[in-house]
N, CA, C and O atoms as a DFTB+ gen file, in Angstrom:
232 C
 N C O
     1  1       5.516     -27.954      11.497
     2  2       4.822     -26.790      10.543
     3  2       4.672     -25.970      11.506
     4  3       4.469     -26.617      12.533
     5  1       4.667     -24.391      11.776
     6  2       4.119     -23.676      12.378
     7  2       3.651     -22.164      11.907
     8  3       4.163     -21.848      10.833
     9  1       3.053     -21.473      12.306
    10  2       2.453     -19.852      11.607
    11  2       4.142     -19.343      11.466
    12  3       4.941     -19.982      12.150
    13  1       4.525     -18.543      10.851
    14  2       5.615     -17.546      10.809
    15  2       5.112     -16.516      10.242
    16  3       4.472     -16.521       9.190
    17  1       5.504     -15.141      11.233
    18  2       5.138     -13.759      10.832
    19  2       6.627     -13.119      10.290
    20  3       7.769     -13.144      10.748
    21  1       5.963     -12.496       8.997
    22  2       6.671     -11.324       8.863
    23  2       6.390     -10.248       9.001
    24  3       5.372      -9.641       8.668
    25  1       7.668      -9.793       9.726
    26  2       7.351      -8.449      10.875
    27  2       7.553      -7.244      10.312
    28  3       7.485      -6.223      10.996
    29  1       7.825      -7.215       8.994
    30  2       7.834      -5.856       7.711
    31  2       6.744      -6.007       7.306
    32  3       6.397      -4.906       6.880
    33  1       5.895      -6.771       7.157
    34  2       5.065      -6.784       6.441
    35  2       3.579      -6.708       7.386
    36  3       2.598      -6.155       6.890
    37  1       3.533      -7.142       8.383
    38  2       2.339      -7.071       9.592
    39  2       2.081      -5.845       9.904
    40  3       2.966      -5.038      10.190
    41  1       0.779      -5.562       9.879
    42  2       0.239      -3.739      10.389
    43  2      -0.087      -3.871      11.784
    44  3      -0.073      -2.860      12.486
    45  1      -0.392      -5.041      12.294
    46  2      -0.530      -5.146      13.853
    47  2      -2.615      -4.800      13.761
    48  3      -3.239      -4.122      14.578
    49  1      -3.200      -5.507      12.555
    50  2      -4.382      -5.175      12.877
    51  2      -5.207      -6.245      13.169
    52  3      -6.360      -6.224      12.737
    53  1      -4.669      -7.519      14.071
    54  2      -5.538      -8.196      14.806
    55  2      -6.074      -9.156      14.233
    56  3      -6.500     -10.091      14.910
    57  1      -6.196      -9.155      12.686
    58  2      -7.185     -10.086      12.082
    59  2      -6.856     -11.930      12.377
    60  3      -7.621     -12.884      12.230
    61  1      -5.659     -11.894      12.758
    62  2      -5.204     -13.223      12.663
    63  2      -5.494     -13.863      14.264
    64  3      -6.000     -14.940      14.580
    65  1      -4.948     -12.725      15.143
    66  2      -5.788     -13.157      16.601
    67  2      -6.904     -13.511      16.708
    68  3      -7.177     -14.578      17.258
    69  1      -7.845     -12.678      16.195
    70  2      -9.319     -12.900      16.468
    71  2      -9.957     -14.420      15.910
    72  3     -10.968     -15.054      16.213
    73  1      -8.808     -14.664      14.923
    74  2      -9.112     -16.023      14.039
    75  2      -8.497     -16.942      14.794
    76  3      -9.320     -17.841      14.964
    77  1      -7.420     -17.222      15.380
    78  2      -6.588     -18.496      15.581
    79  2      -7.701     -19.042      16.838
    80  3      -8.209     -18.342      17.714
    81  1      -7.870     -20.393      16.624
    82  2      -8.810     -20.851      17.387
    83  2      -8.190     -21.580      18.899
    84  3      -8.798     -22.133      19.816
    85  1      -6.779     -21.316      18.703
    86  2      -5.553     -21.784      19.933
    87  2      -5.241     -20.789      20.670
    88  3      -4.670     -21.001      21.739
    89  1      -5.541     -19.518      20.267
    90  2      -5.142     -18.578      20.741
    91  2      -3.567     -18.541      20.880
    92  3      -2.896     -18.306      21.886
    93  1      -3.312     -18.728      20.064
    94  2      -1.610     -18.725      19.955
    95  2      -0.913     -17.334      19.133
    96  3       0.244     -17.169      18.744
    97  1      -1.945     -16.555      19.057
    98  2      -1.644     -15.138      18.978
    99  2      -1.690     -14.200      19.095
   100  3      -2.653     -13.600      18.619
   101  1      -0.706     -13.524      19.779
   102  2      -0.866     -12.427      20.357
   103  2      -0.070     -10.825      19.792
   104  3       0.798     -10.989      18.935
   105  1      -0.276      -9.699      20.132
   106  2       0.160      -8.629      19.293
   107  2       1.424      -8.082      20.370
   108  3       1.293      -7.902      21.580
   109  1       2.293      -7.939      19.799
   110  2       3.544      -7.516      20.783
   111  2       3.332      -5.922      20.679
   112  3       2.560      -5.363      19.901
   113  1       4.282      -5.229      21.740
   114  2       3.854      -4.036      22.105
   115  2       4.206      -3.085      20.944
   116  3       3.594      -2.019      20.880
   117  1       5.304      -3.434      19.859
   118  2       4.619      -2.826      18.618
   119  2       4.010      -3.259      17.474
   120  3       4.540      -3.280      16.363
   121  1       2.879      -3.610      17.746
   122  2       1.571      -3.943      17.338
   123  2       2.393      -5.441      16.405
   124  3       2.581      -5.278      15.199
   125  1       2.621      -6.166      16.748
   126  2       3.283      -7.087      15.509
   127  2       2.849      -8.448      16.132
   128  3       2.913      -8.845      17.295
   129  1       2.339      -9.101      14.873
   130  2       1.716     -10.080      15.599
   131  2       2.995     -11.558      16.135
   132  3       3.873     -11.896      15.341
   133  1       2.882     -12.125      17.285
   134  2       3.748     -13.254      17.835
   135  2       2.762     -14.176      18.099
   136  3       1.684     -14.003      18.668
   137  1       3.367     -15.436      17.504
   138  2       3.382     -16.583      17.463
   139  2       3.801     -17.598      18.444
   140  3       4.984     -17.931      18.387
   141  1       3.016     -18.181      19.377
   142  2       3.158     -19.032      20.529
   143  2       3.543     -20.504      19.605
   144  3       2.625     -20.939      18.910
   145  1       4.650     -21.132      19.596
   146  2       4.631     -21.933      18.751
   147  2       4.391     -23.282      19.518
   148  3       4.336     -24.365      18.935
   149  1       4.265     -23.138      20.771
   150  2       3.943     -24.256      21.520
   151  2       2.515     -24.451      21.368
   152  3       2.033     -25.582      21.438
   153  1       1.670     -23.219      21.124
   154  2       0.146     -23.696      21.346
   155  2      -0.444     -23.496      19.859
   156  3      -1.651     -23.625      19.657
   157  1       0.533     -23.152      18.744
   158  2      -0.134     -23.372      17.306
   159  2      -0.490     -24.802      16.318
   160  3       0.287     -25.625      15.835
   161  1      -1.515     -24.737      16.273
   162  2      -2.144     -25.630      15.676
   163  2      -1.663     -25.790      14.247
   164  3      -1.844     -26.941      13.850
   165  1      -1.210     -25.137      13.520
   166  2      -0.852     -25.472      12.355
   167  2      -2.057     -25.578      11.507
   168  3      -2.065     -26.328      10.530
   169  1      -3.074     -24.859      11.841
   170  2      -4.845     -25.306      10.951
   171  2      -4.445     -23.866       9.740
   172  3      -5.240     -23.876       8.801
   173  1      -3.642     -22.991       9.674
   174  2      -3.570     -21.966       8.809
   175  2      -4.730     -20.803       8.904
   176  3      -4.492     -20.003       7.999
   177  1      -5.827     -20.421       9.605
   178  2      -6.428     -19.613       9.714
   179  2      -6.233     -18.547       9.756
   180  3      -6.947     -17.749       9.148
   181  1      -5.172     -18.170      10.510
   182  2      -4.246     -17.157      10.925
   183  2      -4.003     -16.531       9.047
   184  3      -4.421     -15.560       8.416
   185  1      -3.320     -17.440       8.800
   186  2      -2.936     -17.292       7.050
   187  2      -3.912     -16.572       6.456
   188  3      -3.869     -15.425       6.010
   189  1      -5.282     -17.783       6.514
   190  2      -6.158     -17.109       5.568
   191  2      -6.698     -15.788       5.832
   192  3      -7.117     -15.046       4.944
   193  1      -6.674     -15.404       7.532
   194  2      -7.424     -14.201       7.745
   195  2      -6.214     -12.918       7.534
   196  3      -6.626     -11.837       7.114
   197  1      -5.328     -13.015       7.715
   198  2      -4.219     -11.975       7.247
   199  2      -4.326     -11.214       5.666
   200  3      -4.069     -11.820       4.625
   201  1      -4.642     -10.155       5.713
   202  2      -4.867      -9.150       4.626
   203  2      -3.904      -8.756       4.432
   204  3      -4.131      -7.880       3.598
   205  1      -2.704      -8.770       4.648
   206  2      -1.547      -8.475       4.318
   207  2      -0.473      -9.366       3.866
   208  3       0.705      -9.035       3.733
   209  1      -1.026     -10.638       3.620
   210  2      -0.159     -12.242       3.985
   211  2       1.127     -11.621       4.544
   212  3       2.117     -11.387       3.852
   213  1       1.059     -11.458       5.415
   214  2       2.495     -11.469       6.420
   215  2       2.598     -12.890       7.563
   216  3       3.509     -13.085       8.367
   217  1       1.515     -13.663       7.364
   218  2       1.625     -15.157       7.897
   219  2       1.746     -15.796       6.820
   220  3       1.066     -15.613       5.810
   221  1       2.773     -16.730       6.986
   222  2       2.466     -18.545       6.633
   223  2       2.723     -19.442       7.265
   224  3       3.169     -19.490       8.411
   225  1       2.480     -20.180       6.611
   226  2       2.272     -21.693       7.409
   227  2       3.647     -22.359       6.959
   228  3       3.864     -22.422       5.749
   229  1       4.571     -22.849       7.835
   230  2       6.061     -23.343       7.260
   231  2       6.446     -24.411       8.119
   232  3       7.518     -24.989       7.943
């Protein structure tokens, strides 16, 4: 399982970046959250932090 970002819903607010304990999420040049799957802990902190429900753990 890993965090997946719905780029159509992500607003680039950075809430997930701030909450990720593994620093596995960054914002792209287009201000879309990007998950480094090799660093993701599957903890769900980003999913809980996203105000737009743009992240799911799959």
